TORMIKE-516106 format. One record per atom (N, C-alpha, C): z, x, y. Coordinates in steps of 0.02 Angstrom, whole numbers, padded with zeros to 5 digits, always signed. Example, Ala and Ser with C-alpha at 12.3 -4.5 7.8 and 13.67 -1.06 7.14 Angstrom:
<tidrens>
+00390+00660-00284
+00390+00615-00225
+00390+00660-00165
+00354+00642-00112
+00357+00684-00053
+00394+00645+00002
</tidrens>
This chain:
<tidrens>
-01935-01655+03308
-01940-01582+03311
-01874-01551+03288
-01819-01580+03311
-01754-01553+03291
-01743-01562+03216
-01764-01619+03189
-01757-01632+03118
-01796-01580+03078
-01858-01565+03102
-01900-01516+03068
-01868-01447+03070
-01840-01428+03128
-01809-01362+03135
-01747-01357+03089
-01709-01411+03087
-01650-01412+03044
-01669-01405+02970
-01723-01440+02951
-01746-01436+02882
-01769-01365+02865
-01806-01334+02913
-01829-01266+02901
-01770-01217+02895
-01720-01228+02939
-01661-01184+02936
-01625-01192+02869
-01617-01253+02846
-01584-01264+02783
-01624-01235+02724
-01691-01242+02730
-01734-01213+02678
-01727-01137+02676
-01725-01108+02737
-01719-01035+02743
-01651-01011+02715
-01598-01048+02732
-01532-01031+02706
-01528-01039+02630
-01563-01090+02604
-01564-01100+02532
-01598-01043+02496
-01654-01018+02526
-01688-00961+02496
-01645-00898+02497
-01608-00889+02553
-01563-00832+02557
-01508-00836+02504
-01480-00896+02496
-01428-00905+02445
-01455-00893+02375
-01516-00915+02363
-01547-00906+02298
-01560-00832+02284
-01583-00796+02335
-01595-00724+02327
-01529-00688+02315
-01477-00709+02351
-01411-00677+02342
-01385-00689+02272
-01394-00750+02246
-01372-00764+02177
-01412-00723+02127
-01478-00716+02140
-01520-00677+02095
-01498-00604+02094
-01484-00578+02154
-01461-00508+02158
-01393-00500+02124
-01350-00551+02132
-01285-00549+02100
-01290-00547+02024
-01337-00588+01997
-01347-00588+01924
-01374-00520+01901
-01420-00491+01939
-01447-00426+01920
-01393-00371+01922
-01352-00373+01974
-01298-00323+01979
-01249-00333+01921
-01233-00395+01905
-01188-00410+01850
-01215-00382+01784
-01280-00390+01773
-01311-00364+01712
-01309-00287+01710
-01321-00256+01768
-01319-00183+01770
-01249-00157+01756
-01199-00190+01785
-01130-00169+01772
-01112-00178+01699
-01134-00235+01669
-01121-00247+01599
-01155-00195+01555
-01217-00177+01572
-01252-00125+01534
-01216-00058+01538
-01192-00042+01598
-01155+00020+01607
-01091+00019+01565
-01055-00036+01567
-00994-00043+01528
-01009-00038+01453
-01065-00069+01432
-01085-00065+01362
-01100+00006+01340
-01133+00044+01384
-01149+00114+01368
-01085+00155+01361
-01037+00144+01405
-00973+00179+01400
-00937+00161+01335
-00939+00097+01317
-00908+00075+01255
-00940+00108+01194
-01006+00110+01192
-01040+00141+01135
-01022+00216+01131
-01022+00251+01188
-01005+00322+01187
-00933+00332+01164
-00887+00290+01187
-00817+00296+01166
-00810+00283+01091
-00845+00233+01066
-00842+00216+00995
-00869+00273+00953
-00924+00303+00974
-00953+00359+00937
-00905+00417+00935
-00872+00430+00991
-00828+00488+00993
-00765+00478+00950
-00733+00420+00956
-00671+00411+00918
-00685+00408+00843
-00746+00389+00823
-00762+00384+00752
-00787+00450+00723
-00819+00491+00764
-00846+00555+00739
-00800+00612+00756
-00771+00612+00816
-00726+00664+00836
-00762+00726+00862
-00723+00776+00883
-00753+00836+00913
-00781+00885+00863
-00765+00876+00797
-00786+00924+00746
-00821+00889+00688
-00885+00871+00696
-00922+00839+00641
-00925+00885+00580
-00921+00854+00522
-00927+00889+00457
-00868+00935+00442
-00816+00934+00482
-00756+00973+00466
-00713+00930+00420
-00719+00942+00355
-00689+00898+00305
-00619+00918+00284
-00590+00968+00316
-00523+00989+00300
-00483+00998+00365
-00418+00983+00362
-00375+00995+00420
-00364+01070+00427
-00382+01097+00485
-00371+01167+00499
-00302+01176+00529
-00261+01215+00495
-00194+01228+00519
-00194+01290+00563
-00168+01282+00623
-00164+01338+00670
-00111+01387+00646
-00130+01450+00631
-00081+01499+00605
-00026+01516+00656
-00038+01505+00720
+00011+01521+00771
+00064+01466+00779
+00044+01404+00765
+00090+01348+00774
+00112+01316+00708
+00073+01326+00656
+00089+01293+00593
+00069+01220+00591
+00039+01195+00643
+00016+01126+00647
-00059+01122+00647
-00085+01060+00648
-00157+01051+00650
-00185+01077+00716
-00243+01108+00712
-00274+01135+00773
-00294+01079+00820
-00280+01088+00884
-00299+01039+00935
-00364+01062+00967
-00413+01018+00970
-00477+01035+00999
-00473+01033+01075
-00493+01086+01108
-00492+01085+01182
-00545+01039+01211
-00594+01019+01168
-00647+00974+01191
-00622+00903+01201
-00569+00885+01164
-00547+00816+01163
-00530+00790+01233
-00489+00827+01269
-00468+00803+01336
-00527+00801+01384
-00574+00848+01376
-00633+00848+01420
-00676+00787+01408
-00683+00768+01345
-00724+00708+01329
-00692+00646+01358
-00626+00640+01350
-00592+00580+01376
-00594+00578+01453
-00587+00636+01484
-00593+00637+01557
-00664+00619+01578
-00714+00641+01538
-00783+00623+01553
-00794+00548+01546
-00766+00518+01493
-00772+00445+01484
-00737+00408+01541
-00680+00434+01563
-00646+00402+01619
-00688+00407+01682
-00721+00466+01692
-00765+00473+01750
-00822+00423+01749
-00849+00410+01689
-00902+00360+01683
-00875+00289+01695
-00811+00279+01681
-00782+00212+01688
-00760+00197+01760
-00749+00250+01800
-00723+00240+01868
-00767+00193+01910
-00834+00200+01908
-00874+00152+01948
-00864+00080+01927
-00850+00068+01863
-00838-00001+01841
-00775-00028+01873
-00723+00013+01877
-00661-00009+01909
-00672-00023+01983
-00716+00016+02015
-00730+00004+02086
-00768-00060+02096
-00821-00070+02058
-00862-00130+02068
-00826-00193+02048
-00778-00187+02002
-00740-00246+01980
-00669-00245+02007
-00658-00212+02064
-00591-00203+02091
-00557-00270+02108
-00597-00321+02123
-00566-00386+02140
-00533-00417+02079
-00556-00398+02019
-00527-00427+01957
-00466-00388+01934
-00451-00330+01963
-00398-00287+01937
-00328-00315+01949
-00311-00344+02008
-00243-00370+02016
-00224-00421+01962
-00268-00468+01948
-00253-00518+01897
-00249-00486+01828
-00292-00436+01816
-00291-00401+01752
-00226-00364+01743
-00202-00330+01794
-00139-00293+01790
-00080-00340+01779
-00083-00399+01809
-00030-00448+01800
-00026-00471+01727
-00084-00483+01696
-00085-00503+01626
-00062-00447+01581
-00074-00385+01602
-00055-00327+01561
+00016-00303+01575
+00055-00342+01611
+00121-00320+01631
+00166-00302+01571
+00168-00342+01517
+00208-00321+01459
+00187-00253+01431
+00122-00241+01429
+00097-00177+01404
+00116-00121+01452
+00112-00133+01517
+00129-00082+01566
+00204-00065+01564
+00246-00115+01552
+00317-00103+01544
+00330-00059+01483
+00293-00073+01429
+00299-00033+01368
+00278+00039+01382
+00224+00049+01419
+00203+00116+01437
+00256+00151+01480
+00290+00113+01522
+00343+00143+01563
+00399+00170+01518
+00416+00132+01466
+00467+00156+01419
+00442+00219+01383
+00378+00218+01361
+00350+00277+01330
+00356+00338+01376
+00342+00328+01440
+00347+00383+01489
+00419+00407+01494
+00467+00361+01491
+00537+00381+01495
+00558+00423+01435
+00531+00407+01376
+00549+00445+01316
+00525+00517+01318
+00475+00532+01359
+00451+00601+01364
+00504+00647+01394
+00553+00619+01428
+00605+00660+01461
+00652+00692+01410
+00660+00658+01351
+00704+00688+01300
+00664+00703+01236
+00599+00709+01241
+00557+00722+01183
+00572+00790+01152
+00559+00795+01087
+00566+00859+01052
+00520+00912+01084
+00459+00891+01099
+00410+00935+01131
+00383+00898+01192
+00417+00905+01250
+00398+00865+01309
+00326+00876+01331
+00300+00937+01325
+00232+00950+01348
+00181+00910+01307
+00188+00913+01240
+00143+00876+01196
+00151+00801+01206
+00213+00778+01212
+00226+00707+01222
+00193+00682+01286
+00199+00720+01340
+00169+00700+01403
+00094+00699+01399
+00064+00750+01368
-00009+00752+01361
-00035+00692+01322
-00001+00674+01268
-00024+00618+01227
-00015+00551+01264
+00037+00546+01304
+00046+00484+01343
-00008+00479+01397
-00024+00535+01430
-00077+00535+01480
-00143+00516+01448
-00156+00542+01388
-00218+00524+01352
-00221+00450+01339
-00164+00420+01318
-00164+00349+01303
-00171+00308+01368
-00143+00333+01423
-00151+00299+01487
-00225+00300+01509
-00259+00356+01497
-00331+00360+01511
-00369+00312+01467
-00349+00309+01403
-00381+00260+01358
-00374+00189+01385
-00314+00173+01410
-00303+00106+01436
-00347+00092+01496
-00353+00139+01542
-00395+00130+01601
-00468+00120+01581
-00491+00159+01532
-00560+00151+01508
-00570+00082+01478
-00522+00060+01438
-00527-00006+01407
-00528-00062+01459
-00486-00055+01510
-00486-00105+01565
-00553-00105+01600
-00581-00046+01613
-00646-00042+01646
-00700-00075+01605
-00700-00063+01539
-00750-00094+01495
-00742-00169+01494
-00681-00194+01488
-00669-00266+01483
-00690-00302+01546
-00669-00278+01604
-00688-00311+01667
-00762-00299+01683
-00789-00243+01660
-00860-00229+01672
-00904-00275+01631
-00885-00288+01569
-00923-00334+01526
-00916-00406+01552
-00855-00427+01561
-00843-00494+01586
-00860-00550+01538
-00876-00533+01475
-00895-00584+01426
-00883-00554+01356
-00845-00590+01315
-00829-00565+01248
-00891-00558+01205
-00942-00599+01217
-01004-00594+01178
-01040-00528+01193
-01040-00507+01256
-01069-00442+01273
-01029-00386+01240
-00963-00392+01241
-00921-00342+01209
-00936-00337+01135
-00944-00394+01103
-00960-00397+01032
-01026-00362+01017
-01076-00375+01059
-01142-00344+01050
-01137-00268+01058
-01102-00245+01109
-01096-00173+01120
-01060-00140+01062
-01007-00170+01036
-00972-00141+00979
-01017-00140+00918
-01054-00194+00907
-01100-00196+00849
-01154-00143+00856
-01178-00131+00916
-01228-00080+00927
-01201-00010+00910
-01141+00004+00935
-01109+00069+00919
-01098+00077+00844
-01076+00024+00811
-01065+00027+00738
-01131+00037+00701
-01185+00005+00724
-01250+00013+00692
-01274+00085+00698
-01262+00116+00756
-01280+00187+00764
-01242+00230+00715
-01177+00216+00707
-01136+00254+00660
-01161+00246+00589
-01178+00185+00570
-01203+00173+00502
-01268+00212+00491
-01313+00210+00541
-01376+00246+00535
-01365+00321+00529
-01319+00349+00570
-01306+00420+00568
-01277+00441+00500
-01231+00401+00473
-01200+00418+00409
-01249+00411+00351
-01292+00361+00353
-01343+00354+00300
-01391+00413+00302
-01415+00431+00361
-01460+00488+00367
-01426+00553+00345
-01362+00561+00363
-01325+00620+00342
-01320+00623+00266
-01307+00568+00235
-01301+00565+00162
-01367+00582+00128
-01422+00558+00157
-01488+00571+00128
-01512+00642+00142
-01505+00663+00204
-01534+00728+00224
-01489+00787+00205
-01424+00777+00204
-01379+00833+00189
-01324+00810+00141
-01342+00794+00079
-01291+00768+00032
-01237+00819+00016
-01255+00884+00018
-01206+00935+00000
-01148+00938+00047
-01162+00937+00113
-01108+00940+00162
-01077+00871+00176
-01112+00819+00157
-01086+00751+00168
-01036+00729+00115
-01044+00755+00055
-01002+00735-00001
-00943+00785-00008
-00885+00759-00023
-00826+00800-00037
-00802+00784-00108
-00758+00825-00137
-00733+00810-00204
-00698+00743-00210
-00672+00718-00154
-00635+00655-00156
-00678+00594-00143
-00737+00603-00114
-00781+00548-00097
-00826+00566-00039
-00870+00520-00021
-00917+00533+00034
-00879+00533+00101
-00891+00585+00141
-00862+00590+00208
-00917+00588+00261
-00979+00607+00241
-01036+00609+00288
-01019+00651+00349
-01031+00625+00409
-01022+00666+00468
-00949+00668+00490
-00906+00629+00458
-00837+00622+00480
-00792+00675+00450
-00729+00676+00473
-00683+00729+00453
-00655+00721+00383
-00655+00660+00357
-00624+00647+00292
-00655+00584+00262
-00652+00579+00197
-00680+00519+00165
-00642+00456+00185
-00577+00462+00200
-00539+00404+00224
-00560+00385+00294
-00581+00435+00334
-00607+00419+00401
-00671+00380+00397
-00716+00402+00352
-00778+00364+00341
-00761+00293+00317
-00712+00287+00273
-00693+00220+00249
-00669+00176+00306
-00627+00205+00350
-00602+00166+00407
-00659+00146+00454
-00706+00193+00466
-00762+00178+00511
-00806+00123+00482
-00819+00127+00417
-00862+00076+00386
-00826+00009+00378
-00760+00011+00372
-00722-00052+00374
-00732-00085+00442
-00725-00046+00495
-00736-00072+00562
-00808-00096+00571
-00856-00055+00549
-00927-00073+00558
-00945-00135+00517
-00919-00140+00456
-00934-00198+00415
-00908-00262+00445
-00847-00258+00473
-00818-00319+00503
-00853-00337+00568
-00864-00288+00612
-00895-00302+00676
-00966-00327+00667
-01006-00291+00627
-01076-00310+00617
-01082-00374+00576
-01035-00384+00528
-01037-00445+00488
-01024-00507+00530
-00973-00504+00573
-00960-00561+00617
-01016-00572+00667
-01046-00517+00690
-01102-00525+00737
-01163-00554+00702
-01175-00532+00640
-01232-00560+00601
-01222-00635+00590
-01160-00654+00574
-01146-00725+00562
-01158-00766+00625
-01147-00736+00683
-01154-00773+00746
-01226-00779+00770
-01273-00744+00737
-01344-00747+00758
-01376-00812+00734
-01416-00841+00777
-01452-00902+00759
-01523-00886+00735
-01557-00840+00770
-01624-00822+00750
-01623-00780+00686
-01671-00792+00641
-01669-00761+00575
-01684-00687+00578
-01724-00665+00626
-01739-00593+00631
-01676-00554+00649
-01640-00577+00701
-01578-00544+00720
-01527-00547+00663
-01522-00605+00631
-01475-00611+00575
-01492-00563+00518
-01556-00558+00501
-01577-00514+00447
-01560-00441+00463
-01572-00420+00525
-01558-00351+00544
-01484-00336+00538
-01443-00379+00567
-01371-00365+00568
-01339-00373+00500
-01365-00419+00458
-01339-00422+00389
-01358-00360+00351
-01418-00333+00365
-01439-00270+00333
-01392-00213+00352
-01374-00209+00416
-01328-00156+00438
-01260-00165+00404
-01238-00227+00397
-01174-00241+00364
-01175-00218+00291
-01230-00232+00256
-01236-00211+00185
-01234-00135+00180
-01269-00100+00224
-01268-00027+00223
-01198+00000+00237
-01162-00033+00282
-01093-00013+00296
-01049-00020+00234
-01060-00074+00196
-01022-00084+00135
-01039-00032+00082
-01103-00013+00078
-01123+00040+00031
-01087+00105+00048
-01085+00123+00111
-01049+00183+00132
-00974+00177+00120
-00947+00117+00130
-00876+00106+00118
-00859+00118+00045
-00899+00092+00000
-00888+00103-00072
-00896+00176-00090
-00947+00209-00061
-00958+00280-00075
-00902+00325-00051
-00865+00302+00000
-00810+00342+00026
-00750+00344-00023
-00747+00296-00068
-00692+00291-00116
-00624+00285-00081
-00625+00256-00021
-00563+00245+00016
-00533+00178-00007
-00483+00182-00050
-00455+00121-00080
-00422+00076-00027
-00388+00107+00021
-00356+00067+00073
-00406+00027+00113
-00461+00059+00134
-00511+00025+00174
-00548-00028+00134
-00563-00012+00070
-00597-00062+00028
-00552-00123+00017
-00487-00110+00005
-00441-00166-00003
-00435-00209+00060
-00433-00176+00117
-00429-00213+00180
-00491-00254+00193
-00550-00225+00177
-00611-00264+00188
-00613-00326+00142
-00592-00317+00079
-00590-00374+00034
-00542-00427+00060
-00485-00405+00087
-00437-00452+00115
-00466-00487+00176
-00502-00450+00219
-00533-00480+00278
-00586-00532+00258
-00627-00514+00208
-00681-00560+00186
-00651-00625+00159
-00594-00621+00126
-00563-00681+00098
-00523-00719+00151
-00489-00682+00195
-00443-00714+00242
-00478-00744+00303
-00534-00713+00325
-00565-00737+00387
-00587-00810+00384
-00623-00832+00331
-00641-00903+00328
-00580-00949+00326
-00527-00926+00293
-00466-00966+00289
-00435-00973+00358
-00433-00917+00395
-00403-00918+00462
-00443-00964+00508
-00510-00959+00506
-00552-01001+00549
-00543-01074+00530
-00542-01089+00465
-00533-01159+00443
-00465-01185+00464
-00414-01142+00459
-00346-01163+00478
-00342-01178+00552
-00373-01135+00593
-00370-01145+00665
-00412-01204+00688
-00458-01226+00645
-00500-01284+00662
-00463-01350+00651
-00406-01348+00616
-00369-01410+00602
-00328-01431+00662
-00307-01493+00661
-00261-01518+00712
-00194-01482+00706
-00156-01481+00760
-00093-01443+00760
-00047-01466+00704
-00040-01531+00694
+00006-01556+00643
-00016-01534+00573
-00082-01538+00561
-00108-01517+00495
-00099-01442+00486
-00113-01404+00539
-00108-01331+00536
-00037-01309+00519
+00012-01336+00554
+00081-01316+00541
+00105-01343+00473
+00078-01400+00453
+00095-01425+00386
+00071-01380+00331
+00009-01355+00337
-00017-01309+00287
+00022-01244+00285
+00039-01219+00345
+00078-01157+00348
+00146-01167+00315
+00177-01225+00327
+00242-01239+00297
+00237-01244+00221
+00184-01274+00196
+00175-01281+00123
+00169-01212+00091
+00128-01168+00122
+00120-01100+00095
+00186-01062+00096
+00223-01068+00152
+00288-01034+00157
+00336-01059+00105
+00337-01125+00092
+00381-01152+00040
+00361-01129-00029
+00296-01123-00041
+00273-01098-00106
+00296-01026-00117
+00288-00984-00066
+00310-00914-00072
+00385-00911-00082
+00423-00951-00043
+00495-00952-00051
+00515-00976-00121
+00478-01026-00147
+00493-01052-00213
+00482-01000-00268
+00427-00963-00262
+00414-00910-00312
+00469-00856-00309
+00489-00836-00248
+00541-00785-00241
+00607-00810-00269
+00625-00873-00254
+00687-00901-00280
+00685-00906-00356
+00627-00927-00383
+00621-00932-00456
+00629-00864-00490
+00600-00812-00460
+00606-00745-00489
+00679-00721-00487
+00713-00732-00431
+00783-00712-00426
+00827-00750-00476
+00812-00815-00484
+00850-00855-00532
+00839-00830-00603
+00777-00814-00619
+00762-00788-00687
+00799-00723-00700
+00798-00677-00651
+00831-00613-00659
+00907-00622-00666
+00935-00672-00631
+01006-00686-00636
+01025-00711-00706
+00981-00753-00734
+00995-00781-00800
+00991-00728-00854
+00940-00686-00853
+00930-00636-00906
+00965-00571-00891
+00995-00565-00831
+01031-00504-00813
+00985-00445-00796
+00926-00459-00770
+00878-00406-00754
+00883-00387-00681
+00859-00327-00665
+00857-00303-00596
+00795-00332-00562
+00803-00372-00509
+00743-00403-00477
+00697-00351-00446
+00722-00291-00431
+00680-00239-00400
+00648-00193-00451
+00660-00204-00515
+00635-00160-00567
+00559-00151-00566
+00519-00206-00555
+00447-00197-00555
+00421-00152-00499
+00462-00142-00447
+00440-00101-00391
+00470-00031-00392
+00511-00017-00443
+00547+00047-00443
+00500+00107-00447
+00446+00101-00484
+00401+00158-00494
+00344+00162-00444
+00342+00117-00396
+00287+00116-00348
+00302+00166-00292
+00256+00213-00280
+00266+00262-00226
+00212+00256-00172
+00161+00213-00183
+00106+00206-00134
+00078+00276-00118
+00057+00310-00171
+00029+00378-00165
+00078+00424-00129
+00140+00423-00153
+00194+00466-00128
+00212+00451-00055
+00192+00395-00029
+00211+00378+00039
+00286+00365+00046
+00317+00340-00007
+00388+00322-00002
+00431+00383+00015
+00410+00442-00007
+00449+00503+00009
+00443+00519+00084
+00383+00509+00112
+00374+00520+00184
+00413+00468+00223
+00411+00405+00200
+00448+00352+00234
+00523+00366+00235
+00550+00389+00178
+00621+00403+00174
+00641+00459+00223
+00598+00510+00228
+00612+00565+00275
+00611+00540+00347
+00560+00501+00365
+00554+00476+00433
+00612+00429+00449
+00631+00388+00401
+00688+00342+00412
+00752+00381+00427
+00764+00434+00389
+00824+00474+00401
+00823+00504+00472
+00764+00525+00495
+00760+00552+00563
+00768+00497+00615
+00744+00437+00600
+00753+00381+00646
+00827+00364+00655
+00865+00365+00601
+00936+00347+00604
+00974+00395+00650
+00950+00456+00658
+00984+00504+00702
+00978+00484+00776
+00922+00451+00794
+00912+00428+00863
+00882+00358+00861
+00921+00308+00843
+00892+00242+00832
+00871+00205+00895
+00900+00222+00952
+00885+00184+01013
+00829+00217+01053
+00836+00281+01069
+00788+00313+01113
+00732+00349+01077
+00740+00366+01013
+00688+00400+00976
+00681+00473+00996
+00634+00506+00966
+00623+00578+00977
+00569+00591+01030
+00544+00540+01062
+00494+00550+01114
+00425+00528+01092
+00389+00493+01136
+00322+00468+01120
+00277+00524+01095
+00248+00514+01036
+00201+00563+01008
+00232+00631+00996
+00299+00634+00989
+00334+00698+00984
+00370+00703+00917
+00332+00697+00863
+00362+00703+00797
+00318+00742+00749
+00253+00732+00754
+00204+00767+00712
+00158+00809+00757
+00133+00863+00729
+00087+00908+00764
+00115+00931+00831
+00177+00955+00830
+00208+00981+00891
+00230+01053+00879
+00267+01081+00924
+00292+01149+00917
+00327+01156+00849
+00303+01201+00805
+00331+01206+00737
+00404+01224+00735
+00430+01254+00788
+00502+01271+00788
+00546+01210+00796
+00517+01153+00819
+00557+01093+00828
+00531+01034+00787
+00473+01041+00756
+00445+00985+00717
+00489+00973+00656
+00518+00913+00649
+00567+00901+00595
+00540+00915+00525
+00479+00894+00510
+00454+00902+00442
+00448+00976+00423
+00431+01019+00471
+00422+01090+00457
+00489+01127+00450
+00543+01092+00462
+00609+01123+00451
+00633+01110+00380
+00592+01077+00340
+00609+01062+00270
+00559+01097+00225
+00573+01094+00160
+00525+01121+00111
+00490+01065+00074
+00485+01007+00106
+00454+00948+00075
+00380+00962+00060
+00354+00928+00011
+00284+00939-00010
+00236+00922+00046
+00254+00872+00088
+00207+00850+00140
+00209+00894+00202
+00250+00949+00199
+00251+00997+00254
+00217+01062+00236
+00187+01064+00176
+00154+01125+00153
+00082+01129+00179
+00056+01190+00187
-00013+01197+00213
-00066+01162+00171
-00055+01158+00105
-00106+01127+00062
-00098+01051+00058
-00046+01024+00089
-00036+00951+00089
-00007+00930+00156
-00035+00958+00209
-00007+00947+00276
-00014+00874+00296
+00042+00845+00318
+00045+00775+00338
+00063+00770+00412
+00024+00732+00450
+00038+00725+00522
+00047+00652+00543
+00073+00612+00496
+00091+00543+00513
+00137+00517+00459
+00173+00463+00474
+00219+00434+00425
+00184+00388+00376
+00119+00376+00387
+00081+00328+00347
+00113+00258+00352
+00143+00246+00409
+00169+00180+00427
+00177+00180+00502
+00134+00144+00536
+00133+00145+00609
+00198+00121+00640
+00232+00074+00608
+00294+00047+00637
+00351+00098+00630
+00351+00134+00574
+00401+00187+00566
+00389+00243+00617
+00325+00260+00629
+00310+00312+00678
+00332+00292+00748
+00321+00228+00765
+00343+00204+00830
+00419+00204+00835
+00452+00185+00781
+00526+00184+00781
+00555+00253+00790
+00528+00302+00754
+00557+00369+00756
+00541+00404+00822
+00486+00386+00855
+00467+00420+00917
+00491+00383+00980
+00491+00317+00979
+00509+00279+01039
+00571+00235+01029
+00603+00239+00970
+00664+00203+00958
+00655+00128+00949
+00711+00094+00942
+00708+00021+00932
+00678-00014+00993
+00691+00013+01052
+00664-00019+01113
+00587-00015+01112
+00560+00044+01097
+00488+00051+01095
+00456+00011+01039
+00488+00012+00980
+00462-00027+00924
+00462-00101+00939
+00516-00126+00967
+00520-00198+00984
+00466-00216+01035
+00459-00175+01087
+00408-00189+01137
+00338-00188+01108
+00324-00140+01064
+00258-00134+01033
+00243-00194+00989
+00294-00217+00951
+00284-00275+00908
+00272-00338+00950
+00310-00345+01005
+00300-00402+01050
+00229-00403+01077
+00204-00345+01100
+00136-00341+01127
+00085-00358+01072
+00095-00332+01012
+00048-00346+00957
+00049-00420+00939
+00108-00451+00936
+00112-00522+00922
+00078-00563+00976
+00084-00540+01038
+00051-00574+01094
-00024-00573+01084
-00051-00517+01062
-00123-00512+01050
-00145-00552+00989
-00104-00551+00937
-00121-00589+00876
-00125-00663+00891
-00073-00691+00922
-00073-00763+00936
-00125-00780+00990
-00135-00735+01038
-00188-00748+01087
-00256-00751+01055
-00269-00704+01009
-00334-00705+00974
-00343-00767+00932
-00290-00790+00899
-00295-00851+00859
-00309-00912+00903
-00278-00913+00962
-00292-00968+01009
-00365-00968+01030
-00393-00908+01041
-00464-00904+01059
-00508-00930+01003
-00490-00917+00940
-00529-00945+00884
-00524-01021+00885
-00463-01046+00895
-00454-01119+00897
-00497-01151+00951
-00499-01121+01010
-00536-01149+01065
-00612-01143+01056
-00634-01094+01015
-00706-01082+01007
-00736-01122+00949
-00694-01148+00905
-00719-01186+00848
-00758-01247+00872
-00816-01257+00844
-00857-01314+00862
-00901-01304+00922
-00898-01244+00952
-00938-01230+01011
-00994-01182+00996
-01011-01141+01046
-01064-01092+01039
-01047-01043+00983
-01097-01030+00940
-01085-00987+00882
-01071-00915+00902
-01106-00891+00954
-01093-00823+00978
-01023-00816+01005
-00999-00867+01040
-00931-00867+01066
-00880-00867+01010
-00894-00905+00957
-00848-00907+00900
-00848-00841+00863
-00906-00809+00856
-00909-00744+00823
-00867-00692+00860
-00872-00692+00927
-00831-00645+00966
-00757-00663+00960
-00741-00727+00959
-00671-00748+00952
-00642-00727+00884
-00683-00730+00832
-00660-00708+00766
-00643-00633+00767
-00686-00594+00801
-00672-00522+00807
-00605-00512+00843
-00595-00547+00899
-00534-00539+00938
-00473-00566+00902
-00482-00617+00861
-00424-00649+00829
-00404-00617+00763
-00452-00591+00725
-00436-00566+00659
-00420-00491+00659
-00453-00452+00704
-00442-00380+00703
-00368-00361+00716
-00333-00391+00765
-00262-00374+00773
-00221-00389+00710
-00238-00442+00674
-00204-00456+00611
-00216-00401+00560
-00279-00377+00557
-00296-00323+00511
-00257-00259+00529
-00253-00243+00594
-00216-00183+00614
-00142-00191+00597
-00115-00251+00604
-00045-00264+00585
-00034-00247+00511
-00079-00270+00468
-00072-00253+00397
-00086-00180+00382
-00136-00152+00417
-00155-00082+00405
-00098-00034+00421
-00057-00051+00470
-00004-00005+00492
+00057-00004+00446
+00055-00043+00393
+00107-00035+00342
+00091+00022+00295
+00028+00046+00294
+00009+00101+00251
-00019+00161+00289
-00040+00151+00351
-00066+00205+00393
-00038+00198+00463
-00045+00250+00503
-00021+00248+00572
-00080+00248+00619
-00089+00193+00655
-00144+00190+00704
-00122+00156+00769
-00069+00117+00767
-00046+00080+00825
-00012+00128+00874
-00040+00135+00934
-00016+00182+00985
-00012+00254+00958
-00064+00271+00919
-00071+00340+00895
-00132+00370+00930
-00123+00426+00964
-00177+00457+01002
-00236+00475+00957
-00296+00464+00981
-00359+00479+00947
-00368+00439+00882
-00332+00384+00875
-00340+00341+00816
-00397+00292+00827
-00438+00282+00776
-00495+00237+00781
-00471+00165+00793
-00430+00140+00747
-00407+00071+00752
-00362+00061+00812
-00322+00112+00829
-00278+00105+00887
-00316+00097+00952
-00371+00136+00959
-00411+00131+01020
-00448+00065+01023
-00477+00044+00966
-00513-00020+00965
-00465-00078+00977
-00405-00074+00948
-00356-00127+00960
-00337-00132+01033
-00329-00074+01066
-00313-00073+01137
-00368-00108+01177
-00431-00093+01161
-00487-00125+01195
-00487-00200+01184
-00480-00221+01122
-00481-00293+01107
-00420-00329+01135
-00362-00294+01136
-00303-00323+01166
-00312-00336+01241
-00342-00287+01275
-00357-00296+01347
-00405-00354+01357
-00456-00359+01313
-00504-00414+01318
-00470-00482+01306
-00424-00484+01258
-00388-00547+01245
-00348-00567+01307
-00315-00518+01338
-00277-00533+01399
-00324-00557+01455
-00383-00526+01461
-00430-00546+01513
-00452-00618+01503
-00460-00638+01441
-00484-00706+01428
-00435-00759+01451
-00371-00741+01458
-00321-00790+01477
-00306-00789+01552
-00345-00750+01589
-00338-00751+01662
-00367-00816+01688
-00328-00852+01727
-00351-00916+01755
-00398-00903+01813
-00453-00939+01813
-00503-00931+01867
-00473-00955+01932
</tidrens>
């Protein structure tokens, strides 16, 4: 009798444990769905912005700078409100997450310190608060998803929606979608559409490659092709060049990370020696014939970017250590904005410029050498972390490898992109926000169970 009672009790406890596990799985799925919805909404907002079809920068006549939308902060606060339940339900994962994010949090502390001597402290503080809210939302999404494959799917879904919206806009309203410079569709500028389609092509392309079933693969490859059509129609040379570089470099990166450590470092050393050999040969040739080794680069202006770079560099030299304050150099009070104190072409209303077109220069001039060094360290941490994830995923589940490719290659792309544009730690930047999300996810993946 006692044996029977014990067996019944164990059976009853087993059913309770099974029900608890089933409820846990259901709750986990609901939290992941909620996090995915927040991610899609955030992606749609950062890619479209508060003013769809506004294809020109509106300069505020009272400030002389670009108009700031009052909707922007309300949207971000709304997204944070949607993210708050995720932080609550995943609160047990937050201490370990914060520990992994410690280098990033120290960098944010320095950014906060620079607001004390910023050119425009009010604007600097608002932009830092916005980025802090972005970070909290990204942490909520990462811990809410709990799986890079889910994150990859949610990002691909958001990108597919953007591709569909832009295609429909092009078909239904070609007059307002097209600009003299190229297709802009629902976005603010043709270069914005190019950046969005670069992101969509890479995210959806890697997700399509990771699909095993032919129906899913066909759908996502179709979305990728449409994204490329929109990318070409945008006539954004920077984005088209970056996508071509990604398409060529990604298989090489994956193949390289699949090699043994000795082979991998040997191949890297061979490439480095080849580059060094070509540079040495060119310098030797110029020495023999008496030519200037920099002559081929003398006429290159990168679409007049060099003039902006020279101006920003001169301003950086004035405050090389502390900088002019986080986010306190462009689009600030016109009485203190450095560019508006000159008669440079990039400070005129018809050619208004609100970035250095080099993310590292912008970080240097606003947060000084300390901020730039910290930002580069954090970026390198994400780059090498992402590459390690690719190495660990090679030979395993295809979906896991596809997500690892997204996490490993995108930070490299942003690193290259910021030599010509400013997106790294730039408020309301598409690539900057996505990089922050993927960086948080990379850190989460290295949390020890």
